[in-house]
N, C-alpha and C positions, 0 to 999 in steps of 0.2 A: 596134319589135318586129316579129317575123315568125313565121309558122308554116311548117312543112315538111310537104308532102304529096307522097308518093313521093319523087322526086328534085328536086322543085321548091320553091324558097323563095318565099313570097309575103309581101311587106311589108304590115303591118297598121297602119292609122292608127286610133287610138282617139279617138272624138269624145264628149266629156263635156259640153261647153258646149251650151246650148240652141240657139244659132244654128247651130253646126256640125251638130248632130243633125238639125235641120230641113232644112238644105241638102244634106248627104251627097253623093249622086251626081246630084242634080237638074241638068239642063241640061248634063251632061258629054257632049260629042259624040265625042271620040276614044276608042278602045277602052281599057279599063282593064287595068292589069297589077298592081294592088295591091288590097288588101281594106280594108274599113272595119268596125270593131267598135263597136257601140253598146251599152253596158252598161245594165242596169236598164230594159229596154224589152220590152213584150209585143206590140206591133203592128208587123208588117212592112208598110211603105208604099212602093210604087214609083211613086207619082204623079209625073209630070214627069221620070221617068228616060228618057233618049233611047236606051237600049240594054237588051238583056236581061242579067240577072245571075243568078248562083247565090246562093241564100240558105241559110245554115246557122244553125239555132237551137239554143242550148245552155242547160243549166241552170247553177246556181251553181258546180258543179264542172267546168264546161266539157265535159260529156258531151253529145254530139249527141242531141237528142230529135226533131228534124224537119229535113228538107232539101227544098229546092225547086230543081230543075234548070231552067235557062233560063226564069226567071220574067219574064213580059212586063211592060211598063209599065202603069200604071193598075190595079194589083192591091193588095188589102189582105187580110192574113191575121192573125188574132188567136190567141194561144196563152197559156193561163193559167199554164203551168208554165215559160215561158221566162224567161231572165234576160239572156243576151247574144244579140245578133243580129249575124251576120257577113254583109256583102255582099261576094261574092267574084267574080273573073273567071269567064267562061264556061268550062265543062269542068272545073272544080275539084272538084265534088262527085261526079264519076264514080268517083273513087278512094277515097271515104269511104263509111261505112255508119253507120246509127243504132246508137248504143252506143259508138262510137269517142270518144276524148278528144282535144280540140284542146289542144295545149300551146304557148302563146305563149312565144317565147324572145327574149331580148335578144341581138342580134348573134350 
């Protein structure tokens, strides 16, 4: 699956297994060019991330309710109303705003 932001396609990997959700982007050294979607989660956790990431938090309808640009490692953020958490490459959320809808597409 992927999402399209402006003229850029970003591949999205959906992690539903517990081991994948825990690992996510931990200890990834090379710059990322893909995103990770973690459904049914309320806590943003960037412990052991080796690089800054953009984070987008959506509700059940995939409407953006909160965004963090260039979130450093070793941060935790909790949101009651969140449902999906997207970890995205740097510079992605500059072209989005709160209230936009993320529409994941298959190819």
